[in-house]
KELUM-372569 format. One record per atom (N, C-alpha, C): residue in one letter; x, y, z. Coordinates in pm, whole numbers, plus 32768, in hexadecimal, padded with zeros to 4 digits. Last residue first. Layout:
AXYZ...
***
This chain:
K39F7115DA65AK39B11108A5F9K39C71138A56AS3A78122EA6D9S3ABB11ABA6D1S3A7B1152A668I39B612F5A6D3I3A311306A685I3A761280A670M38FF1286A788M38D8129CA6FDM395312ABA6A4E39941292A871E396E120FA83CE3945121BA7AAL39A113A6A892L3A1D135BA87BL3A0012D0A842F388E13D8A8BFF38D41415A84DF395313C9A82DA38661351A9ACA381B1326A935A385E135EA8B7E390C13E5AA56E392A1358AA3EE38E21325A9C1I388114DAAA4FI390B14D2AA1EI39301442A9FER378C1497AAC3R379014CAAA39R381D14BFA9FET37E11446ABC3T379513EBAB6CT379D1417AADBQ38561531AC25Q38AA14BAAC10Q38641457ABB2L377615DAAC39L37E515FCABE1L38391580ABBFR36DE1550ACFAR36A8156AAC74R37181586AC11V37901551ADD5V376314D3AD9CV372F14E7AD0EK37B11665AE18K38211615ADE8K37F41596ADA0D372F1757AE5BD36EE16F2AE07D37551696ADC7A3849183AAE57A37C71810AE88A378E17A6AE2AL396918C0AE7BL393B183EAE4BL38BA1817AE92F39441A1DAE1DF397719B2AE74F3935192FAE4AS38AC1A83AD47S393A1AA0AD52S39801A3AADABE37CE198DACB3E37EA19FDAD0CE38821A10AD15R3784194AAB55R37B11925ABDBR37B519A2AC32D372F18AAAA21D3728191EAA7AD374A18F0AB07I37D11818A901I3790180EA984I37921896A9CAR38021760A7E2R37E917E7A815R379B17DDA897L38EF16A4A73BL388F16A1A7AAL387F1730A7DCV39491621A5FFV39351696A654V38D01676A6C2P3A2A159FA50CP39C91586A577P39C315FAA5DAI3A3B161EA3CEI3A84161FA44EI3A1E160AA4BDE39D91645A2CFE39DB15BDA308E3A3715B3A381L39A9173EA281L3A30170EA264L3A461681A29CD38B11761A2E9D38BC175FA257D3945172CA22BK38FB1775A3F4K38B516FDA3C6K38BA16F1A32EL39661875A3F0L39BF1804A408L397E1780A3DDE387F190FA3BDE38F21917A363E394F18A0A374H37D218D5A490H37AA18B5A407H382318B1A3AAE3874192EA56AE383B18A7A567E3817187FA4D8F38AE1A3BA537F391919D7A530F38E01949A521L37B21AADA569L37EA1AAEA4E2L38561A44A4D2M379F1A7AA67BM37361A4AA622M37681A45A592N38801B01A6DBN387C1A6FA6E1N38121A35A686D38331C0EA6B4D38A81BD8A66ED38A31B3FA66AC37541C1FA762C37451C37A6D2C37B81BF9A684G37D11BE1A859G375D1B95A82BG374A1BA3A795H388E1CA3A87BH38BC1C1DA858H38491BC4A82BL37D01D77A8A9L383B1D80A846L386B1CF6A81BD37241D30A979D36EF1D40A8F2D375E1D3DA888C37191C72AA7BC37851CB5AA32C375A1CBEA99FN365D1BDCAAFFN36401C6AAAEAN36B31CB9AAADN37451AF1AB7BN36B91B17AB67N36AB1BAFAB60I38741ADBAACAI38341AF4AB4BI37A51B23AB2ER38A719E4A9D1R38911A70A9F6R38541A74AA80Q3969191AA8F5Q3925192FA975Q391219C4A98BL39A5182AA815L398118B7A81AL393218CEA89BI3A971748A7DAI3A2C1766A83AI3A1A17FDA840V3AF11685A6C7V3AF2170BA702V3A7C1719A760G3BC7156CA680G3B4515A8A696G3B53162EA6DCD3CCA152BA63CD3C6014CAA61DD3BD51506A62DI3DDA15E2A5B6I3D6515E2A60EI3CFE157AA5DEQ3EEC1619A57BQ3EAD1598A560Q3E331580A5BAA3F571712A585A3F5716C7A603A3F14163FA5F5K3F321767A47CK3FB81766A4B6K3FBF170DA532E3E1B1756A458E3E781709A404E3EFF16FAA447V3DBD1800A51EV3D881778A514V3DE8171FA4C5E3E3D18EDA4D7E3E6618A9A551E3E331819A554T3DB3192FA3ECT3E441919A3E9T3E7318CAA462K3CB0194EA455K3CCA18E9A3EDK3D5F18C9A3E6I3CDA1A26A505I3CAE19A4A538I3CCE1935A4D4F3D211AF0A44DF3D7E1AC8A4B6F3D5A1A3DA4EBE3C391B01A3B6E3CB51AD4A375E3D1B1AA8A3DDL3B8E1B6CA479L3B741AE7A441L3BF21AAFA3FFR3C001C67A49AR3C001C0AA50BR3BE81B7BA4DAK3BCB1CCDA39EK3C571CBDA3C8K3C611C5EA43EL3AB61CD5A3A8L3AF71C7CA347L3B8A1C66A36AH3A811D9BA46EH3A5F1D0FA484H3AAA1CB1A426D3AA01EACA479D3B191E5BA46ED3AFE1DC5A47FD39E81F6DA4B8D3A051F58A42AD3A781EF6A413M39D11F86A5CCM39611F4FA582M39831F2BA4F1M3A761F3DA6D9M3A951F79A657M3A381F3CA5EFR3A1C1E96A79BR39F41F22A7A8R3A151F70A728P3A8B1D98A76EP3A0D1DBBA72AP39DF1E4BA73EC3BED1DF1A74EC3B811DA4A78CC3AFD1DD6A74ES3D0D1DD8A66ES3C9F1E1CA6B4S3C451DB9A6FDI3E661DE1A664I3DF01D8DA656I3D7E1DC5A6ABR3EC41F43A63FR3EDF1EB5A657R3E5F1E64A647Y3E952053A626Y3E8C2000A5AEY3EA71F6CA5C5Y3EB020C2A729Y3E3620D8A6DCY3E262072A66BT3FAE207CA780T3F3A2059A7D1T3EB92061A780R405320E9A6B7R4051205AA6CFR3FD32030A71BR401421FDA6CCR3FFE21B5A64FR3FF7211FA668S40632242A7D0S3FD62250A7A9S3FB821FCA72DI41772219A7B5I412A21CBA817I409621CDA7F1D41AD22DEA6F6D41C72251A6D7D417B21F4A735D416F23C7A780D412223A6A709D41322312A6E6L423723B6A840L41AB23B3A86BL41502392A7F4P432723C2A7A3P4305234AA7F1P42732343A81DN4350240CA659N43202448A6D5N42EC23D7A72EG444B231EA5E4G43DC237BA5D5G43BC23C1A658G4521227DA641G453722E3A5DBG44C82348A5CEA44D9211DA668A4516219BA694A451C21FEA620T439E2075A658T4426208CA62AT44582115A656I42E41F97A70EI42F52025A6F1I4386203CA6CDN42831E64A66EN42C31EAEA6D9N42CD1F40A6AFV41A71D73A615V41C81DFEA5FCV42061E39A67AD412C1C7CA625D41B41C84A5F0D41DD1D13A5CED40441C58A6A0D403A1C99A61ED40C31CADA5E0L40281BEEA7A4L403D1B95A733L40241BD7A6ACF3FF41C85A88DF407E1C78A85DF408E1C32A7D7N3EED1C98A8E6N3F4D1CFBA916N3FD41CF5A8CFR3E671BC0A889R3E471C41A84DR3EAB1CACA876V3EA61AE0A920V3EFB1AFFA8AEV3EDC1B86A86FG3E1C1B4CAA50G3E6B1AE9AA0CG3EB41B23A994F3D611BE9AAB5F3DC71BC2AB16F3E261B5BAAD5C3CC81BF5A9D1C3D131C6DA9F4C3D6E1C58AA6CL3CE21ADEA8ECL3CAF1B1CA965L3D031B97A989F3CEA19E8A84AF3CDA1A6FA815F3C961AC0A882D3DD018D3A85FD3D5B1920A889D3D5619A2A83BS3E4F177FA866S3E51180BA83DS3DD2184FA86BV3E351689A8D9V3EB916ACA8A5V3EC1173BA872V3DAD15DBA9C5V3D95165EA98AV3E1D1695A95CT3D5F1492A9A3T3DCD14ECA9C2T3DB3156FA97AA3C6213C1AA41A3C991411A9D4A3D171458AA03G3BC51347AB0AG3C0A12F6AAA7G3C411341AA30S3B6613D5ABDAS3B03138AAB8CS3B421339AB1CD3C351466AC36D3C0F13F1AC87D3BA8139BAC3EE3C271531AB7BE3C9714D2AB74E3C7D1456ABC9I3B3D15B5ABCDI3B4A1580AB45I3BB61515AB3EL3B8515FCACD2L3B1115A7ACBBL3B181567AC30K3C5816ABAC9FK3C74162BACE1K3C0115C9ACCFI3BCB1781AC35I3C2C173AABE1I3C4A16B1AC1DF3B3717C7AD1CF3AF2179EACA2F3B501751AC45D3BFF1806ADDED3B9D179CADF6D3B5C176BAD75I3CBA18D0ADDBI3CDA1857AD8FI3C6A17F0AD91N3C451A1EAD97N3C6B19B3ADF2N3C751932ADA2D3BEA1AD3ACDFD3C4E1B02AD3ED3C6C1A9DADACI3B941AFDAB9DI3B9E1A92AC01I3C0D1AB9AC61V3ABA1BB6AAC9V3B2A1BB4AB25V3B221B3CAB84S3A241B06A9B1S3A271B65AA1FS3AA11B51AA78G3AD21A61A8A2G3A601AA8A8DBG3A7F1B03A950V3B4D1916A872V3B36199CA83CV3AC619DEA88CI3C361813A87EI3BCD185BA8C7I3BC518E9A892M3C7A16E5A7D7M3C931775A7DEM3C1C17B7A821I3CFF159EA817I3C9015FDA818I3CC4168CA81AR3D44145DA7BDR3D8114E2A7C7R3D14154CA7B1K3D0B1335A876K3CE11391A80CK3D18141DA828S3E2C1275A8E5S3DA912B3A8F8S3D8A1314A885K3F1911E5A8F7K3EC811DCA87CK3E3D1218A88AN3FC61207A9CAN3F4F11B5A9E2N3EF111ADA969R40B21290A9F8R40B21224A994R403411CDA99EI413813C0AA2BI40BB1378AA44I40A91310A9D5G429713DBAA95G421F13FFAA4BG41A913A5AA6ED438413C9AB1CD43651361AAB9D42EA1383AA64G444B14F7AB4EG43E01497AB6CG43C81435AAFBK44F915BCAB09K4534153FAB3BK44CB14D3AB54K445A1691AAC8K44A91652AA5FK44E015CAAA89I43FB16E2ABC3I43A016A1AB65I43EE1655AAFAH44E0175EAC2FH44A516E9AC71H444D169BAC10N44FD1836AB84N456717D0AB8BN4535174FABCBL440D18BDABC4L4426188DAB3DL44901820AB3CV44381903ACD0V43CD18A5ACAFV43E2186AAC24R450D19BCACADR45201943ACFFR44B718D9ACDBE448D1A7BAC11E45061A3AABE0E451F19B7AC2BL43C11AC9ACC0L439F1A86AC43L44181A3FAC06E44541B4AAD8BE440B1ACFADA9E43E71A82AD2AQ44B71C26ACFFQ45131BC9AD41Q44CF1B43AD5BN43C51C9DACB2N44231C6CAC4DN44871C09AC88A43541CEAADA7A43121C83AD56A43731C49ACEFI43FE1DBAADEDI43FD1D3FAE3EI43C01CCDADEED43B31E6CAD29D44411E48AD35D444F1DC8AD87K429D1E88AD4FK42CE1E3BACDDK43641E1CACE5P42051E45AE8DP424F1EA1AE35P42991E52ADC9V40E61D63AE77V41651D8FAEB6V41A81DF3AE59S400F1D0AADE8S3FF81D2EAE74S40761D59AEBES402A1C98ACF6S3FDF1D16ACFAS3FD61D51AD86N40A91BA9AD33N40F41C0FACEAN40AF1C97ACF0A3FD71B19AD9FA40451B44ADF7A40931BB5ADB5I3F491AEEACB1I3F0D1B3BAD1EI3F781B6EAD7DS40011A55AC1BS3FD01AD5ABE8S3F951B2CAC56I40251971ACC0I409819C5AC9AI40671A4FAC70R3F21190BACC6R3F611937AD43R3FD81993AD25L3F0718C5ABB9L3EB51932ABF0L3EF01965AC73A3FC017F2ABAEA3FD31868AB59A3F8218DFAB8DE3F4E1737AC5BE3FCE1774AC7DE3FE617F3AC2DT3E6816FCABC5T3E5C172FAC4ET3EDC1775AC77G3ECF168FAADFG3E8B170FAAD7G3E7A174FAB60S40161602AB26S3F8515FBAB17S3F4C1688AB07I414815ECAA69I40FA1615AADEI40661608AABEK41A71579A983K41FF157AA9F8K41B615A4AA78P4101149BA8A8P4101151AA8F2P41571511A970V417A140FA7A0V416C13E5A82AV41731464A87FN417114CDA6D3N412B144CA6C3N41141409A74AE41481614A773E419515AAA734E4141152AA726I40D116E2A7F9I408B16B0A783I40DB1644A739R417D1726A8CBR40F416F9A8EBR40B116B6A873L4259178DA859L4266170BA89AL41DD16D0A8BAK41EF187EA804K42231820A7A0K422F1794A7DAH41BF18FBA8FAH414D18CDA8A9H417B1869A83EI42C0193DA949I427518DCA999I420118A4A947E42F619FCA887E43481983A88DE43021916A8DDR42381ABEA8CAR422F1A7BA849R428119F9A848L429A1B10A9C2L42181ACFA9BCL42051A85A937L43891B88A96CL438E1B13A9C4L430A1AC8A9C1N43241C5FA8D5N43771BF8A895N437C1B79A8E9R42A41CF5A99AR42541CB5A932R42A31C47A8EAN43881D46AA2DN431E1CFAAA6CN42CA1CB0AA05K44151DDFA975K44501D63A9A8K43E61D0AA9E5N43601EB3A95CN43831E62A8E8N43BD1DDBA913F436E1F16AA61F42F21ED4AA34F43071E85A9B4V44721F82AA6DV44461F1EAACFV43CE1ED1AA9BE4468203BA998E44CA1FCEA997E44A01F5DA9F6I43A320ECA9F4I438E20A0A979I43EC2027A974A4425215FAACEA43B0210AAAE5A439520B2AA6BG44EA21F2AA46G4510218AAAA5G449F2129AAC0R444622A2A9BAR44982241A970R44C821D0A9CAL43DB2336AA90L438322E6AA3BL43D1227DA9EDD44C023B4AAF0D4472235CAB48D441A22FFAAF6N44FF2449AA0CN455B23E0AA39N4517237FAA98D442A24FAAA08D4438249AA99BD44972429A9C1S43A52518AB5BS43F9253FAAEAS43F924D4AA7DI42BF259AAC11I42D82514ABDDI43222528AB58E43192688AD04E4300266BAC76E431725D6AC5DN42DB2697AE19N430E270BADD0N42F526FCAD3AI41BC2627AEB0I423025FDAE63I425D2675AE10E40DB2618AF5CE4144267CAF6EE41C72650AF2EF4007257EAF22F4071253EAF71F40EC2597AF7FA3F672632AE90A3F2F25ECAF04A3F9C25B2AF5EK4012268EADBEK3FD726EAAE1FK3FAC26A2AE9EE405325A3AD33E40BE25FBAD66E40882658ADD2L3F52254CACEEL3FA624FCAD47L40142552AD85E3F062615AC3CE3EBA2602ACB8E3F0925AFAD1DE3FBD25F1AB6CE3FBC266FABB6E3F742660AC3BK3F6F24EEAB19K3FF82509AB46K3FFD2588AB9BL3E6B251FAAC2L3E8224C8AB35L3F0D24DFAB6EE3EA025B8A9DFE3E5B25F6AA50E3E6E25A3AACFR3F1824F2A943R3F652569A968R3F2425B1A9DFI3E412446A925I3EB72417A96CI3F0D248FA998E3D9524E4A88AE3D6A24B9A90FE3DE2248CA963G3E2C24F8A79EG3E11256FA7EDG3DE5254EA87BK3E1F23EFA74BK3EA22429A76CK3E9124A7A7C0Y3D0C23DBA713Y3D48238AA77DY3DCD23C6A7ABW3CFC248FA638W3CAB24A3A6B1W3CED245BA726D3DA62412A582D3DC4249AA5AFD3D7924BBA630F3D182320A563F3D9C2320A59FF3DC223ABA5D1G3C31237BA4E2G3C27233FA566G3CAE233CA5ADE3C9D23CCA3F0E3C602432A448E3C5523FDA4D6N3CEA22D5A38FN3D50233CA3A7N3D1C23A8A404T3C3C21D1A445T3C4C222BA3D4T3CBD228DA3F3I3B8120F5A4D3I3C102104A4B9I3C212151A437T3A87214FA5C7T3AAF2123A542T3B44213DA530H3A5221BEA6B7H3A1C2138A6A0H3A3A2104A613P3B4F226FA778P3AF02261A709P3AC221D0A6FBV3B5822A9A8D3V3B92225DA866V3B2B2252A7F6S3B9A23A0A9C7S3B3B2365A969S3B862321A8F6F3BF02392AB21F3C0A23BBAA98F3BB62367AA39Y3C0D23FEAC6CY3BB623C2AC06Y3BE723F0AB7DF3C8223C6ADB4F3C9C23F9AD2EF3C4023B1ACCCR3C9F2428AF05R3C5D23D8AE9FR3C72241AAE17P3D632413B02FP3D452457AFB0P3D0523F7AF4CV3CFC23E7B16CV3D252395B0F9V3D0123E0B078K3D382415B2B7K3D1C245EB23CK3D54240FB1C6K3C9B235CB3B8K3D10236DB362K3CE623B9B2E3N3BE622FDB46CN3C08238BB471N3C8323ACB41CF3AE22228B4B6F3B4A2243B453F3B6822D8B452D3A0521EAB544D3A8321B2B575D3AF721CCB516K39372258B4B7K395A2296B536K39E02265B569R396F227FB356R394E222DB3CAR397E2271B44BN39AA22F0B26BN39592342B2C5N392E22F3B33FY3A1F224BB1BBY3A7722A9B1FFY3A2A230CB257V393821B6B16BV39B02173B1A2V3A0321D5B1F4V387A228BB11EV385D221EB17CV38DC21E7B1BDR38CE2352B073R385A236BB0C7R38482304B136H39B322E9AFF0H39B6236BB030H3947237AB098F395C21F3AF8FF39CF21F7AFEAF39D3227AB036I388E2252AEE9I386E2202AF5FI38E221FEAFC2E390A22DBAE16E38B52324AE75E38A022D6AEF6F399C2200ADAAF39DE2280ADC6F398D22D0AE2CM38F02135AD6DM393F2128ADE8M398721AAAE0BR3884215EAC77R3837218BACEBR38882187AD6CR393A20DCABD0R3937216EABD2R38F021A3AC4DC38F71FD0ABF2C39752003AC2BC3975209BAC33H38011FD5AB68H38071FA7ABF3H38851FDCAC37D38392027AA66D37E4207CAABAD37F02056AB4DC399B1FFCAA29C390F1FD4AA16C38BD202AAA76S3A6720B7AA21S3A7C2034A9E3S39F71FEFA9CAN3A8821CCAA5CN3A0A2197AA2BN3A212113A9E0C3B5421C2AB87C3B3721EFAAFFC3AB721AAAAD1A3C012220ACB0A3B9021E1AC6DA3B892215ABDEI3CEA21FAADB0I3CD22228AD26I3C5E21D9ACECY3D5C2267AEE7Y3CFC2213AEA1Y3CE1224FAE18G3E47224CAFF7G3E0C2291AF85G3DB52230AF38D3E9621A8B0B8D3EB32236B0CDD3E7E228CB05CL3E0A2085B148L3E1C20D8B0D2L3E33216AB0F9F3DCA1FFCB22BF3E592015B214F3E70206FB19BD3CC01FC2B22BD3CE9203DB26ED3D7D205CB25CL3C401EE9B1C9L3C901F38B16AL3CBF1FBBB1A8G3BAE1E7DB298G3C131E29B258G3C691E70B1F1G3ADD1EF2B317G3B631F25B335G3BD21ED9B2EFK39E61EACB2C6K3A1A1E65B33CK3AA41E97B366L39D51F3CB1DFL39821F67B250L39AA1F22B2D1A3A7E1EA1B13CA3AA61F29B161A3A571F5BB1D9L39E11DBBB11EL3A631DB2B161L3A911E3CB190D390D1E2AB08DD38F51DEBB10FD39761DE3B160L39951E74AFA5L39591EDBAFFAL393F1EA4B086T39D91D75AF48T3A451DD3AF6BT3A0F1E44AFC2T38DC1D0AAF22T39341CCBAF86T39A71D28AFABR38781DB6AE58R38381DB3AEDCR38911D72AF46V39211D7EAD81V391F1E04ADB9V38E31E03AE46F38DA1C70AD61F39661C96AD78F396D1D20ADB8S37CB1C74AD29S37F31C49ADAFS38881C5FADC9C37261D81AC87C378F1D1BAC80C37C21CF7AD0BT35D91DBAACEFT365E1DEFACD6T36C21D7BACDAF34EC1D56AD41F35131D39ACB7F358F1D87AC8DR34CB1DB4AE43R34FD1D2CAE31R35221D0CADA0V35471F06AE6EV34DD1EA4AE56V351A1E1DAE32M36001F8DAF75M35FE1F67AEE8M35971EF9AED4Y35E41FB8B084Y3600202CB02EY35FA200DAF99I35B51EC8B0F8I356B1F3CB12DI35751FB1B0CBD366A1E1DB08CD35E11E18B057D35891E88B08EA374D1E38B125A37481E7CB0A4A36BA1E82B06DL370F1D90B1FBL371F1E20B212L37121E6DB18FN36FD1C94B170N36901CC7B1C3N36981D5EB1DAT379A1BFBB0D5T377A1C7EB09ET37101CC5B0F4E38A61B0DB0F4E382D1B4EB126E38181BD4B0E1E39991A9AB0D5E39281A5CB08FE38A31A95B0C0N3AE51AE4B0B6N3A671B18B0E8N39F31AE0B096G3BBC1A7AB02BG3B9E1A45B0B0G3B1C1A77B0EBT3C011B9EAF79T3C221B12AF8DT3C071AE6B01DA3BBB1C88AF05A3B771C64AF82A3B901BD1AFA3R3C891D96AE82R3C431D16AE77R3C051CF6AEFFI3D431E8AADD8I3CDC1E6DAE3CI3C991DE7AE1CR3E951E91ADACR3E191E6FAD67R3DB11E41ADCFF3F5E1F98ADFFF3F251F1CAE34F3EA01F02ADF0P408A2044ADDBP40092024AD9DP3FD71F9CADCDF41282112AEA4F411A2081AE9AF40912064AE5DL41F42226AE34L417E21EFAE72L417A2158AE59N42AE22BDADAFN42D7227AAE2BN425E224DAE7DA425C2303ACBAA42412364AD25A4268232EADAEA42862220AC2AA42E5228EAC17A42D422FAAC81Y41A12193AC76Y42252164ACA5Y428D21D3AC98L40DF2222ABECL40DD221CAC7EL416521F4ACB5L413121F3AAE4L4128227CAB16L412A227DABAEE411720DFAACDE419D211CAAC5E419E21ABAAFCE400220B0AAD1E40532091AB47E40DC20D4AB44P3EFD2152AA5EP3F8A2141AA38P3FE3212DAAB3V3DD020A6AA46V3E1C2102AA9AV3EB120EAAA7FY3D631FD6A9C2Y3D7E204DA972Y3DBE20BCA9C6T3D261F15AA77T3DAA1F0CAA39T3DC61F80A9DAC3C7D1F8FAB9DC3C7F1F6FAB0EC3D0C1F6FAAD6Y3C831FD5ACAFY3C351F63AC80Y3C601F32ABF6Y3D7B202BADA4Y3D342046AD27Y3CEE1FC6ACFBG3E2A20CEAEB2G3DD72062AE7CG3D91208CADFCV3F642119AF1AV3EF32150AECEV3EA820DDAE8DV402C2150B02CV3FE720E7AFE1V3F6B2124AF9EK416321EFB040K40D421FCB052K408F2197AFF7R42822133B0AAR42362179B044R41A32188B06FK42F82090B154K4301211DB177K42B52173B111T42701F52B1B7T42961FB3B152T429C2042B18AQ42101E9EB272Q429D1EC5B279Q42C11F39B21CE41061E6BB23DE412B1E97B2C3E41B71ED1B2C8I41181E10B139I40C51E85B157I40EE1EC1B1DDY41AE1D2DB15AY41EA1D9CB111Y419A1E1DB125P410A1C6FB1DBP41761CB1B225P41AF1D2BB1DEN3FAC1CABB185N402A1C61B178N409A1CAFB1BCS3E4A1C86B152S3EBD1CBFB199S3F391C6BB180V3DA81BD3B0C0V3DC01C5AB090V3E3C1C97B0D2S3E151A7FB077S3DCD1AE4B0C6S3DF11B6EB092N3E9D19E1AFC3N3E3419A2B013N3DE21A06B065A3F741A52AF47A3EF61A4DAEFCA3E821A1AAF4FI40471A21AFEAI400F1AA8AFEEI3F871AACAFA8N40A8192EAFA1N40431930B00CN400619BAB01FL41751969AEF5L40F51944AEBBL40861945AF23F423E199BAFB7F42141A03AF5AF418B19E4AF20P425818A2B03EP422B191AB087P41FB1989B02AD41DC1771AFC3D423817DFAFAAD4206185FAFEDN41551685AFCBN417016C8B04BN41CF173EB03CQ41451641AEC0Q40CC163FAF11Q40DF168CAF92L42411632AE59L41F716ADAE42L417A16B5AE99T4318159CAF53T42BD1597AEE1T4277161CAED0M446A158EAFACM43E815CFAFC5M439215C9AF48
***
């Protein structure tokens, strides 16, 4: 069986999947990677990263959100208004960006107020600081503790114990280790998998309970190790920027004559490539908060740009990157500002850079493909 037709990876092709239907856990959806998945798992909940894979419409969402709102948020709202997220038993929002933050009210007033919807879905909101400081960590840690109490109350959990948290930590540490091993094979001189396959793995991993995901990742890892790899001498590209929740954009790049051997995405390496696991011995909830807060940041952390730049520079060298594509979803101010800085900084280091704007779903394919092909031709020369 090839990875192309792998049942686990096929989960990345749509929002619904068999594990949602079969699970005995309550499914709790969330947008942002600053939500501590280990806490949800320790509560015997199923953390599900909200996405809109396969939905290329925003007609219903446009009634409630203006067109200059990020199309990732609008496609997920559109899907929710169609009933595509009705399987959620809980919903967590945070101030990852202004667009995502607004979804907390909109889900309450619009999605869960539909005439055809009569399910009670607890909603939770917690605030994340915009800077990385000791004071910010104390704030974040306090928000996580409040979230724990709210989860216990809403889902009638007697207590999310330290032992429950330590068990979840062990599962998630293993999950990150497996993803790191897969990434090592991705950046080899002869990459063992394509960027398209790597993204499918990451999306599928975010869409099933982690104990099941670990079993599947072990199987996929063994399969990848046995493969011959990609020997077509294509240019090695790194993708940086806004969220990508479907394979179409990565596939477009690779169909244009490149191999995406690394990324800096929140459905990608940002979740696992900091080589930091949670160690045993401390207060488990504090340890979970510390890892989530201090790991590789995204542009919402305003004072951490230089650390993000250092990560990209290190990955460019380690993965032997020929060029970097900086992409952002239209109207994404956070990644727009970060990408503008990256463009100048990487060019100063003589690293070829292409900066493009796009929609969350693959629109204007011809324009994007033309620019990507021209960029790859420039690198070749």
